[in-house]
C-alpha positions in Angstrom: 0.0 0.0 0.0 1.4 3.4 -0.9 1.7 6.5 1.3 0.9 10.0 0.2 4.0 12.3 0.4 3.6 16.1 0.7 6.3 18.7 0.8 6.0 21.9 2.8 6.6 25.1 0.9 10.0 25.4 2.6 10.9 21.8 1.7 9.9 22.3 -2.0 12.1 25.5 -2.1 15.0 23.6 -0.5 14.6 20.8 -3.0 14.7 23.2 -6.0 17.9 24.8 -4.6 19.8 21.5 -4.7 22.2 20.6 -7.6 20.4 18.6 -10.3 22.0 15.2 -9.5 21.2 15.7 -5.8 17.6 16.7 -6.7 17.2 13.4 -8.4 18.8 11.5 -5.5 16.5 13.2 -2.9 13.4 12.7 -5.2 14.2 9.0 -5.4 14.3 8.8 -1.6 11.0 10.6 -1.4 9.5 8.1 -3.9 10.9 5.3 -1.7 9.2 6.9 1.3 5.9 6.7 -0.6 6.3 2.9 -0.5 7.7 2.5 3.0 8.5 5.7 5.1 10.6 3.8 7.6 13.0 2.1 5.2 16.6 3.1 5.0 18.6 5.2 7.4 15.7 6.6 9.4 16.0 7.9 12.9 13.9 10.0 15.3 15.0 13.5 16.1 15.4 13.9 19.8 16.0 17.6 20.2 15.8 21.0 18.5 12.9 22.5 16.6 12.2 19.2 14.8 11.9 17.2 18.0 9.5 14.2 17.5 9.9 14.1 13.8 11.9 11.6 11.8 14.9 12.1 9.6 16.1 10.1 6.6 19.7 10.3 5.5 20.3 10.8 1.8 24.0 11.3 1.3 25.0 14.7 2.8 21.3 15.7 3.1 18.6 15.0 5.7 14.9 14.7 4.9 12.9 15.8 8.0 9.4 14.5 8.1 6.5 13.2 10.1 4.2 10.2 9.5 0.4 10.0 10.0 -0.2 6.2 10.0 -4.0 6.5 10.1 -4.2 8.6 7.0 -1.1 6.9 5.4 0.5 10.4 4.9 4.1 11.5 5.0 4.6 15.3 5.6 8.1 16.5 4.6 9.0 19.5 6.6 12.6 20.3 5.4 15.5 19.0 3.3 18.7 20.1 4.9 22.4 19.7 4.5 23.9 17.9 7.5 25.8 20.4 9.7 26.1 21.7 13.2 22.9 23.8 13.0 20.7 21.3 11.1 18.4 20.3 13.9 18.5 23.5 16.0 
């Protein structure tokens, strides 16, 4: 069963700002999340402004998202480069 993935305005803007090959890599990861949102390198975020959300690692980038299992929805909040201030 597939999940509906939606990008926030901020996440869509961040995706467009990535280099073309990275856009394709992140888009592939988002498609995979539509099949199984917990597959791959997924971990919960324990602190910062995204506390309680999940993050999926895609190379040097992190997809920050939340899951609504009842509605089978994945809400992507941000696509960030991993750095010191990523989750703050």
